[in-house]
C-alpha positions in Angstrom: 157.8 70.5 63.6 158.0 66.9 65.0 154.9 67.6 67.0 153.1 68.9 63.9 154.1 65.7 62.0 152.9 63.6 64.9 149.5 65.4 65.0 149.2 65.1 61.2 149.8 61.4 61.5 147.1 61.1 64.1 144.7 62.8 61.8 145.5 60.5 59.0 144.9 57.6 61.3 141.6 59.1 62.2 140.5 59.3 58.6 141.7 55.7 58.1 139.5 54.6 61.0 136.5 56.1 59.3 137.1 53.8 56.3 137.3 50.6 58.3 134.5 48.1 58.5 131.6 48.1 60.9 133.6 46.1 63.3 136.1 49.0 63.8 135.9 51.0 67.1 136.9 54.3 65.4 133.5 55.9 64.6 132.3 59.5 64.1 129.6 60.1 66.8 128.1 63.4 65.5 128.1 66.0 62.8 127.3 69.5 63.7 124.9 71.8 61.9 126.6 75.2 61.9 126.0 78.3 59.9 128.5 81.2 59.5 131.2 82.7 57.4 134.5 81.2 56.4 137.5 82.6 54.5 140.7 80.7 55.2 142.1 80.2 51.7 145.6 81.7 51.2 145.4 83.4 54.6 148.4 83.6 56.9 146.4 83.7 60.2 142.8 82.8 60.9 140.7 84.6 63.5 137.6 82.9 64.9 134.3 84.5 65.7 131.1 83.5 67.3 127.9 85.5 67.3 124.3 84.8 68.4 122.8 85.6 65.0 119.7 83.6 65.9 117.8 83.8 69.2 117.3 80.1 69.9 117.6 76.6 68.5 114.6 75.1 66.7 112.5 72.8 68.8 112.7 69.1 68.2 110.2 66.4 68.8 112.5 64.6 71.2 112.2 61.4 69.3 114.9 58.9 70.2 113.9 56.2 67.8 115.8 57.8 64.9 119.3 59.1 64.4 119.7 62.4 66.3 120.3 65.5 64.2 122.0 68.7 65.3 119.2 71.2 65.7 118.9 74.3 63.4 118.3 77.8 64.7 115.4 80.2 64.4 114.6 83.8 65.4 116.9 85.9 63.3 118.4 88.8 65.2 119.3 91.9 63.1 121.3 93.5 65.9 123.7 90.6 66.4 123.9 90.2 62.6 125.3 93.7 62.5 127.9 92.6 65.1 128.9 89.8 62.7 129.2 92.1 59.8 131.3 94.5 62.0 133.9 91.7 62.5 134.0 91.2 58.7 134.4 94.9 58.2 137.2 95.2 60.8 139.1 92.3 59.2 138.8 93.7 55.7 139.9 97.1 57.1 142.9 95.6 58.8 143.9 93.7 55.6 143.7 96.9 53.7 146.0 98.8 56.0 149.8 99.1 55.5 150.7 100.0 59.1 149.0 97.0 60.8 150.0 93.5 59.7 151.3 94.7 56.4 152.6 91.3 55.4 149.8 89.2 56.8 146.3 88.6 55.5 143.8 87.7 58.1 141.2 85.0 57.5 138.2 84.2 59.5 135.9 81.5 60.6 132.6 82.8 62.1 129.9 80.6 63.6 126.3 81.3 64.8 125.9 80.3 68.4 122.1 80.7 68.3 122.3 82.2 71.8 122.6 78.7 73.2 125.4 76.9 75.0 125.2 73.8 72.9 125.7 75.6 69.7 128.6 77.7 71.2 130.3 74.4 72.2 129.7 72.9 68.8 131.3 76.0 67.1 134.2 76.0 69.5 135.0 72.3 68.9 134.7 72.7 65.2 136.9 75.8 65.2 139.6 74.0 67.2 139.4 70.9 65.0 139.7 72.9 61.8 137.0 71.0 59.9 133.3 70.5 59.9 133.5 67.3 61.8 134.8 67.9 65.3 137.6 65.7 66.7 138.4 66.7 70.3 142.0 67.2 71.1 143.0 67.2 67.4 143.4 69.8 64.7 143.5 68.2 61.4 144.8 69.9 58.3 147.7 72.1 57.4 146.0 75.5 57.0 146.8 78.8 58.6 147.2 78.9 62.4 144.3 79.9 64.5 144.9 83.2 66.3 142.0 83.7 68.8 138.3 83.5 69.1 136.2 86.6 69.2 133.1 85.8 71.1 131.0 84.0 72.0 128.1 86.3 72.8 126.4 86.2 76.2 128.2 85.4 79.4 126.8 81.9 79.6 128.2 81.1 76.1 131.6 82.6 76.8 131.9 80.6 80.1 131.2 77.4 78.2 133.7 78.2 75.4 136.3 79.6 77.8 136.4 76.4 79.7 137.2 74.5 76.5 139.6 77.1 75.1 141.4 77.3 78.4 142.3 73.7 78.2 144.4 74.4 75.1 145.6 77.9 76.3 143.7 79.3 73.4 143.0 83.1 73.6 139.4 84.3 73.7 138.4 88.0 73.4 134.8 88.6 74.2 132.8 91.7 73.1 129.7 91.4 75.3 130.4 88.8 78.0 130.4 90.9 81.2 129.8 88.4 83.9 132.0 89.0 86.9 132.7 85.2 87.2 134.8 85.4 84.0 137.4 87.5 85.9 138.8 84.4 87.6 142.0 83.6 85.8 142.1 80.3 87.7 139.0 79.1 85.8 139.4 81.1 82.7 143.1 81.7 82.1 142.9 82.8 78.5 139.7 84.9 78.6 139.9 88.6 77.8 137.2 91.1 77.0 136.8 94.6 75.5 133.6 95.3 77.5 133.7 96.3 81.2 133.3 93.7 84.0 129.8 93.6 85.4 131.1 94.3 88.9 131.5 97.9 87.7 128.0 98.0 86.4 126.5 96.5 89.5 128.3 99.1 91.6 127.1 101.9 89.2 123.5 100.7 89.5 123.8 100.6 93.3 125.2 104.1 93.4 122.4 105.3 91.2 119.8 103.8 93.5 121.5 105.5 96.5 121.9 108.8 94.5 118.2 109.1 94.1 117.3 107.9 97.6 115.4 104.8 96.5 115.2 102.3 99.3 112.5 99.9 97.9 113.4 98.3 94.6 112.6 95.1 92.7 115.0 93.0 90.7 114.6 90.9 87.6 117.5 88.8 86.3 118.0 86.3 83.5 118.3 82.7 84.4 122.0 82.6 83.5 125.3 83.6 84.9 125.1 87.1 83.5 121.8 87.8 85.3 122.6 85.9 88.5 126.1 87.3 89.1 125.1 90.8 88.1 122.0 91.0 90.3 123.8 89.3 93.2 126.5 91.9 93.3 124.0 94.7 93.0 121.8 93.3 95.9 124.8 92.8 98.1 125.9 96.5 97.7 122.4 98.1 98.1 121.4 95.9 101.0 124.6 96.8 102.8 123.6 100.5 102.3 120.1 99.9 103.8 118.1 99.4 100.6 115.5 96.7 100.6 114.5 94.3 97.8 110.8 94.2 97.3 110.9 91.2 95.0 113.5 89.2 93.1 112.3 87.4 90.0 114.1 85.3 87.4 113.4 85.3 83.7 113.1 81.8 82.1 115.6 80.9 79.4 113.0 78.7 77.8 109.8 80.7 77.0 107.2 80.0 79.7 104.0 82.0 79.6 103.2 80.9 83.2 106.5 82.2 84.5 106.1 85.5 82.6 102.6 86.0 83.9 103.7 85.4 87.5 106.5 88.0 87.1 104.0 90.5 85.7 101.6 89.9 88.7 104.6 90.4 91.1 105.5 93.7 89.4 101.9 94.9 89.6 101.3 93.9 93.2 104.6 95.4 94.5 104.7 98.9 95.7 108.3 99.3 94.4 108.5 101.9 91.6 112.1 101.1 90.7 112.9 97.8 88.9 116.5 96.8 88.2 116.8 94.3 85.2 120.0 92.3 84.5 119.1 90.4 81.3 119.8 90.2 77.7 117.2 91.6 75.3 116.3 88.2 74.1 115.4 86.9 77.5 113.6 90.2 78.5 111.5 90.5 75.3 108.6 88.2 76.3 108.2 90.0 79.6 108.0 93.4 77.9 105.3 92.1 75.6 103.3 90.9 78.6 103.7 94.2 80.4 102.4 96.0 77.3 99.4 93.8 77.3 98.7 94.5 80.9 99.5 98.2 80.5 101.8 98.2 83.5 102.9 101.9 83.8 104.3 104.2 86.5 107.5 102.1 86.9 111.1 103.2 86.3 113.3 100.6 84.9 117.1 100.4 85.4 118.6 98.7 82.4 121.8 96.8 82.1 124.1 97.3 79.1 122.7 94.2 77.3 119.3 95.7 76.5 119.6 99.5 77.2 119.8 100.3 73.4 118.2 97.1 72.0 115.7 97.6 69.3 114.2 94.2 70.3 113.0 95.9 73.5 112.4 99.4 72.0 109.5 98.2 70.0 106.3 100.0 68.9 104.1 101.0 71.8 106.6 100.7 74.7 106.5 104.4 75.5 103.9 104.0 78.2 105.8 101.2 79.9 109.5 102.0 79.4 109.7 105.8 78.9 111.9 107.2 81.6 114.1 104.1 81.7 117.6 104.7 83.0 120.4 102.4 81.9 124.1 101.9 81.5 125.6 101.7 78.0 129.2 100.9 77.1 131.2 103.4 75.1 129.6 104.6 72.0 131.6 105.4 68.8 131.4 106.3 65.2 133.0 103.8 62.8 133.5 105.4 59.4 132.7 103.2 56.5 130.7 100.7 58.5 127.3 101.8 57.3 128.4 101.5 53.7 129.6 98.0 54.4 126.4 97.0 56.1 124.4 98.3 53.1 126.6 96.6 50.5 125.5 93.0 50.9 125.2 90.3 48.3 122.0 88.3 49.3 123.3 85.2 47.5 126.8 85.1 49.1 126.0 82.7 51.9 123.1 81.2 53.8 123.1 83.6 56.7 123.0 86.7 54.4 120.2 84.9 52.3 118.2 84.3 55.5 118.8 87.9 56.6 117.5 89.2 53.2 114.4 87.0 53.2 113.6 87.9 56.8 114.1 91.6 56.3 112.1 91.9 53.1 109.6 89.1 53.9 110.3 87.3 50.7 112.3 84.3 49.4 115.3 84.1 47.2 114.5 80.5 46.3 112.5 80.4 43.0 111.2 76.9 43.6 110.0 77.8 47.0 108.3 80.9 45.7 106.6 78.8 42.9 105.4 76.3 45.5 103.9 79.1 47.6 102.2 80.7 44.6 100.6 77.3 43.5 99.4 76.7 47.1 97.7 80.1 47.1 96.2 79.5 43.7 94.8 76.2 44.8 93.1 77.9 47.7 91.2 80.1 45.2 90.6 77.2 42.7 92.6 78.9 40.0 95.8 78.2 38.0 98.8 80.3 37.6 99.0 82.4 34.4 102.3 82.7 32.5 102.6 86.3 33.6 102.4 85.3 37.2 104.9 82.5 36.6 107.3 85.1 35.2 107.1 87.3 38.3 106.1 85.2 41.3 104.7 87.1 44.3 106.9 86.7 47.4 110.1 86.2 45.3 113.0 88.5 46.2 114.7 90.2 43.3 118.0 90.5 45.2 118.1 94.2 44.3 116.0 95.5 47.2 117.4 98.6 48.8 118.6 98.3 52.4 119.1 102.0 52.7 115.4 102.7 52.3 114.5 100.7 55.4 114.8 101.9 59.0 116.1 98.9 60.6 118.2 97.9 63.6 120.7 96.3 61.3 121.5 99.5 59.4 121.1 101.9 62.4 124.6 103.0 63.3 123.5 105.8 65.8 124.1 103.6 68.9 127.3 101.6 68.1 128.1 100.3 71.5 128.4 96.5 71.5 129.3 96.9 67.8 132.2 99.1 68.8 133.2 96.5 71.3 133.4 93.9 68.5 135.5 96.3 66.5 137.9 96.8 69.4 138.1 93.0 70.0 139.2 92.4 66.4 141.7 95.2 66.5 143.1 93.8 69.8 143.8 90.5 68.2 145.3 92.2 65.2 147.6 94.4 67.2 148.8 91.4 69.3 149.5 89.6 66.0 151.4 92.6 64.8 153.6 92.7 67.9 154.2 89.0 67.5 155.1 89.3 63.9 157.5 92.2 64.5 159.4 90.6 67.4 163.1 91.2 67.1 165.1 88.0 67.4 167.1 87.8 70.6 164.7 90.3 72.3 161.7 88.1 72.3 159.7 87.3 75.4 160.2 83.6 75.2 163.0 81.3 76.2 166.4 82.6 75.3 164.8 85.8 73.9 163.2 83.9 71.1 160.2 85.1 69.1 157.2 83.2 67.7 156.7 82.6 64.0 153.6 84.3 62.6 153.0 81.3 60.3 153.4 78.6 63.0 152.9 80.1 66.5 151.2 78.4 69.4 148.1 79.9 71.0 149.8 80.5 74.3 152.4 82.6 72.5 149.8 84.9 71.1 148.2 85.0 74.6 151.3 86.7 75.9 151.0 89.5 73.4 147.3 89.8 73.9 147.6 90.3 77.7 150.2 93.0 77.1 148.8 94.7 74.1 148.3 98.5 74.2 147.0 100.4 71.2 144.9 103.3 70.1 141.6 102.3 68.5 141.3 103.8 65.0 139.0 106.8 64.5 138.0 107.0 68.2 141.5 107.6 69.6 140.6 105.5 72.6 143.7 103.8 74.2 142.9 100.1 74.9 144.8 97.8 77.2 143.9 94.9 79.4 144.2 94.9 83.1 144.2 91.2 84.1 142.0 90.6 81.1 139.5 93.4 81.8 139.2 97.0 80.5 138.4 100.2 82.2 134.8 100.3 83.5 133.3 103.3 81.7 129.6 103.7 81.0 127.2 106.2 79.5 124.1 106.8 81.6 121.2 106.6 79.1 117.7 107.9 79.6 114.8 106.8 77.4 113.0 109.9 76.3 110.0 110.3 73.9 110.9 112.6 71.1 108.6 114.8 69.0 107.8 111.9 66.7 106.5 109.9 69.6 109.5 107.5 69.5 112.0 106.5 72.1 115.3 108.2 71.8 118.4 107.5 73.8 119.7 110.6 75.6 123.0 110.5 77.5 122.4 112.1 80.9 125.6 111.2 82.7 128.7 109.0 82.9 130.2 106.5 85.2 134.0 106.0 85.4 135.1 103.2 87.7 138.7 104.3 87.5 138.0 107.7 89.0 138.0 108.5 92.7 134.9 107.1 94.5 133.3 110.5 94.9 133.8 111.4 91.3 132.8 108.2 89.6 129.2 109.0 88.9 128.2 112.2 87.1 124.4 112.5 86.5 122.7 115.6 85.1 119.5 115.3 87.1 117.8 118.2 85.2 118.2 116.4 81.9 116.4 113.3 83.0 112.8 112.8 81.9 111.1 110.3 84.1 108.1 108.0 83.5 105.0 109.9 82.4 107.3 112.8 81.4 107.7 114.2 84.9 110.8 116.0 85.9 111.0 115.0 89.5 112.6 111.6 90.4 110.0 109.1 91.5 109.9 107.9 95.1 110.3 104.3 95.8 110.0 103.5 99.5 108.2 100.8 101.4 107.6 103.4 104.1 107.9 107.1 104.0 110.8 108.6 106.0 110.1 109.1 109.7 110.2 112.8 110.4 111.9 114.3 113.5 109.7 113.6 116.5 109.1 110.0 115.5 111.2 106.8 115.5 111.2 103.7 113.4 109.1 100.8 114.5 110.1 97.6 112.6 107.3 95.5 111.3 107.6 91.9 112.2 108.3 89.6 109.3 108.9 92.4 106.8 112.2 94.0 105.4 113.8 96.7 107.5 112.7 99.3 105.0 109.1 98.6 105.9 108.4 100.2 109.2 105.9 102.3 111.2 106.7 105.8 112.4 106.0 105.8 116.1 105.7 109.2 117.8 108.3 109.8 120.6 106.8 109.6 124.1 106.5 112.7 126.2 109.9 113.8 127.4 111.7 112.1 124.4 112.7 113.6 121.1 114.3 112.7 117.8 115.9 115.4 115.8 116.9 113.4 112.8 115.1 111.7 109.9 114.5 108.0 110.3 115.7 107.9 113.9 115.9 104.4 115.3 115.5 105.5 118.9 114.1 108.6 120.7 116.4 110.6 123.0 115.4 111.2 126.6 115.5 114.8 127.6 117.5 115.8 130.7 115.8 116.4 134.0 115.4 120.2 133.5 114.2 119.9 129.9 111.1 118.5 128.2 110.1 117.7 124.7 108.3 120.4 122.6 105.0 119.6 120.9 106.7 118.3 117.8 109.0 116.1 119.9 112.0 117.2 117.8 113.8 119.4 120.4 114.2 119.5 124.2 113.1 122.8 125.7 113.6 124.0 129.3 110.7 123.0 131.5 108.3 125.7 132.7 109.4 127.0 136.1 106.4 127.1 138.3 105.8 128.7 141.7 103.1 130.9 143.2 104.5 134.4 142.4 103.6 137.6 144.2 102.7 139.4 141.0 100.3 136.9 139.4 96.6 137.4 140.0 96.2 134.5 142.4 99.2 135.7 144.4 97.9 139.3 144.6 94.5 138.0 145.7 96.0 135.9 148.5 98.1 138.8 149.6 95.1 141.1 149.8 93.1 138.6 151.7 95.9 138.0 154.1 96.5 141.7 154.6 92.8 142.2 155.1 92.6 139.5 157.7 95.6 140.9 159.6 94.1 144.4 159.5 90.8 143.2 160.7 92.5 141.4 163.6 94.4 144.5 164.4 91.2 146.5 164.4 89.6 144.0 166.7 92.6 144.3 169.0 92.2 148.1 168.9 88.6 147.8 169.9 89.5 145.6 172.8 92.2 148.0 173.9 89.8 150.9 173.9 87.3 148.9 176.0 89.9 147.2 178.2 88.2 148.3 181.4 84.8 147.0 180.6 83.3 143.9 182.1 83.2 142.1 178.7 86.9 142.5 178.1 87.8 141.6 181.6 85.5 138.7 181.7 88.0 135.9 180.7 91.6 137.1 181.0 92.3 140.0 178.7 96.0 138.9 178.2 94.9 135.6 176.6 92.5 137.5 174.4 95.3 139.7 173.1 97.7 136.7 172.7 94.9 135.0 170.7 94.6 138.1 168.5 98.4 138.3 168.0 98.5 134.6 166.9 95.8 135.2 164.4 97.8 138.1 163.0 100.8 135.8 162.7 98.8 133.1 160.9 97.4 135.7 158.5 100.8 137.2 157.7 102.7 133.9 157.5 100.6 132.9 154.5 102.3 135.6 152.5 105.7 133.9 153.1 104.4 130.9 151.2 104.3 133.1 148.1 107.2 133.7 145.8 110.2 131.6 144.7 111.1 129.3 147.6 114.3 130.3 149.4 116.0 128.7 152.4 114.8 131.4 154.7 111.2 131.4 153.4 110.9 127.6 153.6 112.0 127.6 157.2 110.0 130.8 158.2 106.7 129.8 156.6 106.4 126.4 158.2 107.8 127.5 161.6 105.6 130.6 161.7 102.6 128.6 160.8 103.3 126.0 163.4 104.0 128.5 166.2 101.2 130.8 165.2 98.6 128.0 165.4 100.2 126.7 168.6 99.8 130.1 170.3 96.3 130.5 169.0 95.1 127.0 170.0 96.8 127.1 173.4 95.2 130.5 174.2 91.8 129.1 173.2 92.6 125.9 175.3 93.4 128.1 178.3 90.3 130.1 178.0 88.0 127.1 177.4 89.6 125.2 180.3 88.5 127.9 182.7 85.0 127.8 181.2 84.9 124.0 181.4 85.8 124.0 185.1 83.2 126.7 185.8 80.6 124.8 183.9 81.4 121.7 186.0 81.3 123.7 189.2 78.0 125.3 188.2 76.6 121.9 187.5 77.6 120.6 190.9 76.2 123.8 192.6 73.0 123.4 190.7 72.6 119.9 192.0 73.2 121.0 195.6 70.8 123.9 195.3 68.1 121.7 193.9 68.6 119.3 196.8 68.4 122.1 199.3 65.3 123.5 197.7 63.6 120.2 197.9 64.6 119.9 201.5 63.2 123.3 202.4 60.0 122.7 200.5 59.6 119.4 202.3 60.2 121.2 205.6 57.6 123.8 204.8 55.1 121.3 203.8 55.7 119.4 207.0 55.2 122.5 209.0 52.1 123.4 207.2 50.7 120.0 207.8 51.5 120.3 211.5 49.4 123.5 211.7 51.9 126.1 212.3 50.5 129.3 210.6 53.6 131.3 211.2 55.6 129.5 208.4 55.5 131.2 205.0 56.9 129.3 201.9 58.2 131.5 199.1 59.8 130.7 195.7 63.1 128.9 196.4 63.9 127.7 192.9 64.4 130.9 190.9 67.7 131.9 192.6 69.2 128.6 193.4 71.8 129.0 190.6 72.9 132.3 192.0 73.5 130.5 195.2 75.6 128.0 193.4 77.5 130.8 191.7 78.4 132.1 195.1 80.2 128.8 195.7 83.9 129.5 196.0 84.7 126.2 194.1 83.7 127.8 190.7 87.2 129.4 190.0 89.4 126.4 190.4 92.2 128.0 188.2 93.5 131.5 188.2 94.4 133.8 185.3 98.1 133.0 186.0 97.4 129.3 185.5 95.6 130.0 182.3 98.5 131.9 181.0 100.9 129.3 182.1 99.0 126.7 180.1 99.2 128.7 177.0 102.8 129.6 177.5 103.9 126.0 178.2 102.0 124.6 175.2 103.5 127.2 172.9 107.0 126.7 174.4 106.8 123.0 173.6 106.0 123.8 170.0 108.9 126.3 169.9 111.4 123.8 171.2 110.2 121.2 168.6 110.5 123.7 165.8 114.0 124.7 167.0 115.2 121.1 167.0 113.6 120.6 163.5 115.4 123.7 162.1 118.7 122.6 163.6 118.7 118.9 162.5 116.7 118.7 159.3 115.4 122.1 158.3 113.1 122.6 155.2 114.9 123.6 152.0 113.9 124.6 148.5 113.8 121.9 145.8 113.0 121.5 142.1 110.2 119.0 141.7 110.6 117.5 138.3 108.5 114.4 138.8 105.1 115.9 139.7 104.4 117.3 136.3 106.3 116.4 133.1 106.4 119.8 131.5 107.1 121.8 134.6 109.7 122.2 137.3 107.8 123.0 140.4 109.8 125.1 142.9 108.7 124.1 146.4 109.9 123.5 149.9 111.0 120.1 151.0 110.0 119.6 154.7 113.4 118.0 155.4 111.9 115.3 157.7 108.4 113.9 157.4 108.7 112.7 161.0 109.3 116.2 162.3 106.6 117.9 160.2 104.1 115.3 161.3 105.1 115.7 165.0 104.9 119.4 164.8 101.5 119.7 163.1 100.3 116.7 165.0 101.0 118.6 168.2 98.8 121.5 166.8 96.1 119.1 166.1 96.3 117.8 169.7 96.0 121.4 171.0 93.0 121.9 168.7 91.3 118.7 170.0 91.8 119.7 173.6 90.5 123.2 173.0 87.5 121.8 171.2 86.7 119.3 174.0 87.0 122.0 176.7 84.8 124.4 174.8 82.3 121.7 174.0 81.9 120.7 177.6 81.4 124.4 178.6 78.9 125.1 175.9 75.9 125.1 178.3 77.4 127.8 180.5 74.9 130.4 179.2 74.6 134.0 179.9 73.9 136.9 177.4 77.2 136.2 175.5 77.7 132.4 175.5 81.5 132.6 174.9 81.9 128.8 175.2 79.5 128.2 172.3 81.5 130.8 170.2 84.7 128.9 170.9 83.0 125.6 170.0 81.8 126.9 166.7 85.2 128.4 166.0 86.9 125.1 166.5 84.3 123.3 164.4 85.1 125.7 161.6 88.8 125.1 162.1 88.3 121.3 161.9 86.0 121.5 158.9 88.5 123.7 157.0 91.5 121.5 157.6 89.6 118.2 157.0 88.6 119.6 153.7 92.1 120.8 153.0 93.6 117.3 153.0 91.9 115.9 149.9 92.1 119.2 148.1 95.8 119.5 148.9 96.5 115.9 147.7 94.6 116.4 144.5 96.5 119.4 143.3 100.0 120.0 142.0 102.4 122.8 141.7 101.5 126.3 142.8 97.9 125.4 143.4 99.0 123.2 146.3 100.5 126.3 147.9 97.3 128.2 147.1 95.2 125.5 148.7 97.4 125.6 151.8 97.2 129.4 152.0 93.4 129.2 151.6 93.2 126.7 154.5 95.3 129.0 156.7 93.2 132.0 155.9 89.9 130.2 156.1 90.7 128.7 159.5 92.0 132.0 160.8 88.9 133.9 159.6 86.7 131.2 161.1 88.3 131.6 164.5 88.4 135.4 164.3 84.7 135.6 163.3 83.3 133.0 165.6 85.1 134.1 168.7 85.3 137.9 168.4 82.4 138.9 166.2 79.8 138.5 169.0 82.0 140.5 171.4 82.7 143.2 168.8 79.0 143.4 168.2 78.4 144.1 171.9 81.3 146.5 172.2 80.5 148.5 169.1 76.8 148.1 168.4 75.2 147.2 171.8 77.4 148.9 174.4 74.4 149.0 176.8 74.9 145.2 177.2 78.5 145.7 178.4 77.4 146.0 182.0 77.8 143.9 185.1 74.1 143.0 185.3 74.2 141.8 181.7 76.9 139.4 182.6 74.7 137.7 185.1 72.9 134.4 184.4 69.6 134.4 182.6 66.6 132.7 184.1 65.6 129.4 182.6 62.4 129.7 180.5 60.5 126.9 182.3 61.7 126.1 185.8 63.3 129.5 186.4 66.8 128.0 186.8 69.6 129.7 185.0 73.2 129.2 184.1 75.9 131.8 183.8 78.7 132.6 181.5 82.2 133.5 182.4 81.2 137.2 182.6 78.4 136.7 185.0 80.3 134.3 187.1 83.3 136.5 187.3 81.4 139.7 188.5 79.0 138.0 190.9 81.1 135.3 192.4 80.1 136.3 195.9 76.7 137.8 195.1 73.7 135.7 196.1 70.3 136.7 194.7 66.9 135.7 196.1 67.4 132.6 198.1 65.0 130.8 200.3 63.1 133.4 202.3 61.6 132.4 205.6 59.9 134.5 208.2 60.6 134.5 211.9 58.2 132.5 213.8 57.3 134.1 217.0 57.4 131.6 219.7 
């Protein structure tokens, strides 16, 4: 009580200061211009209230040359006026109850914050002071104690008022301030609210975006703490989950056509189909109007609780723009008796109600104002007012207009959400006061178990009861309690659907309960949602479509991660998930399928026996071997004939045997490579060609030596013939008639053939040459097979989609040496045969060998580029073709002429047919191996001379 007397003395001193002279320093600096409701007479406790009944303060000219005046307000808001009336209704209802504060009448002081911080601060200071002229830090007067402030509207307003009220530990219970910043008890120790914290709503919005798979969204927020904090929490959560923000715009608090136009352009240009809006209906209204003018459709809007059921937004013609909107609304309830209270208004009771009436019915309750307007209209038509017109002025309200006949936001009680929150806030204060009043002495919460006095309590004492209040809201049976100043986060998910009358109706399609388990918090009935343009399928909102299996994401430089290109996986790589960041490399034995979404086993490739190409090669090989065997049979049958005996029959048969080996070894190259087949094929080929070429070399060596001997004999025979001719001519010249000169040139070759130097090597030597040459190759092959033998391998690098089964040579050095040796034998055989090619008789065996070796070289020279340019089984096919072609070439060139003689022209297989043929011009002749072998000692017509009888 001493403190109260002290404060009262200070107030008296304050009023005394006002009456001092101009020299006094105690001066009133401002007087606020506030509208509202006040009823404090004979009331035990007073509850404060603050509502944004107007949308903004009236603009001023900014003139500083005159005394500043507190600005008035404009833009009457029917929705918030209903909130104000709800507080009055709740207080009247509480005062009429016998079970709640039965011995206490509640008074009220309610101010209009005009949706601006300055007016909210003015109202707070005035409320705390207790008089129309605010005196900071003082409450003057001896009226009923102040209980708490219900308000002050938006989050920005509550933040401003909460900072002031917190200084005095004065309780504040908000009905629509949801900003998450207000949860800080360090900054706002006395702030409580009956509406959920926006951190729950931001989480609910983020979960909704993720629920429908939207990864490309735009955001629009009001330029205040409500919008900034709400959209910030939302963006943090969705971006962490991989959602990208297409654009982020801010709605101006002061109307700016340029800013609104810029936001509209951003919305139109963006490809995002989902737009999340954290804003009040007042701040959002200008943007909606501009969107309507530009007919911006095909967008789905996610609404915050501040505008999801606002009639200011749900205006005429918004169907095309906002139909399909999804939003979160706080709990809805039916409040019995409220509508009757709303309709039972006295238009002359106070200024706010009067303005409401005039705005609603577009008339005026001021007779003088109506008269002035009528005179002004009459002056415009050069007429005067008649007495009848003066009696009933046009534009004058009668005060008896019916509110019930109008369909208006004020009287619409179908969506009581924020209204219900106001109702709960008033009841929370009342229940706290009830608990304070009914405290039992000695059991109180304060020092020494004391209780507070309902007629003279301190704000901090009521704050204790408010923090711990727990009650059941009348009519709805909802249990309300505060958890560190906040209530349970529960929302209805509301869908804007066009009804049969062409109007927007609010349809609840789900719920969000923040207190439930994470997986059970959101419950959405997808089938009940009607989307924009009345489609039933959720819209897609992505910067880039999902990358299907078989592709991977390719990030675009300088763009959000949700904007990407889908790059097909390279050959041999797959992706089997949607939106894969990297492709997976298939293992060595696998390869990607055509869709690149699965690894499949590579095709196993080898030249099989059963495929057409393999069958063809087998037939050709077998045919070649059979032909060779047939040739051998022919030679065996004619083994005693001069043609067969002409050049060592054993070498001839060894040559035929080697050709059979080369024909048959080509078959071993077919089929799946095995260890034995890899070794057998290469070794058989090397040894077969070594025996073949060494046999040809042995035969051609003999022919070469005979050709050289024949050439030397021919030279000597020509020299002798010349000498004899010279002698005969000399004798003739000397007159000796007994000397007769005959032809000495026709048979000089035969004389040369009779020269024993023609056969310089024997058959045994020929065979030794062939055997040694073959033995060297055999030794080399044996070493190769022992040290580094060929073995089968899986070649996975030659062709991506195939595994080629082939033989690895084991050692490149060995394979080069072995087949290089065959090449050496081939070169020697060719050189020997080429030198002996002019050793001509009726058969010309040297020429046949020369042609055979030419065919051999042509085939294998052509084989090299063909072999290198092919892969897989066709490499084997090319190799087999080269083996068969060279074998057929040797068989045909060497043995076809002989078989022709043996089978077709047997009459040529005689000794005399093996003799040399005469030269066409000079009568000289050369011989083949056959002629030289049968007539080595035979001398035909040599120089004939007659005996000269002395």
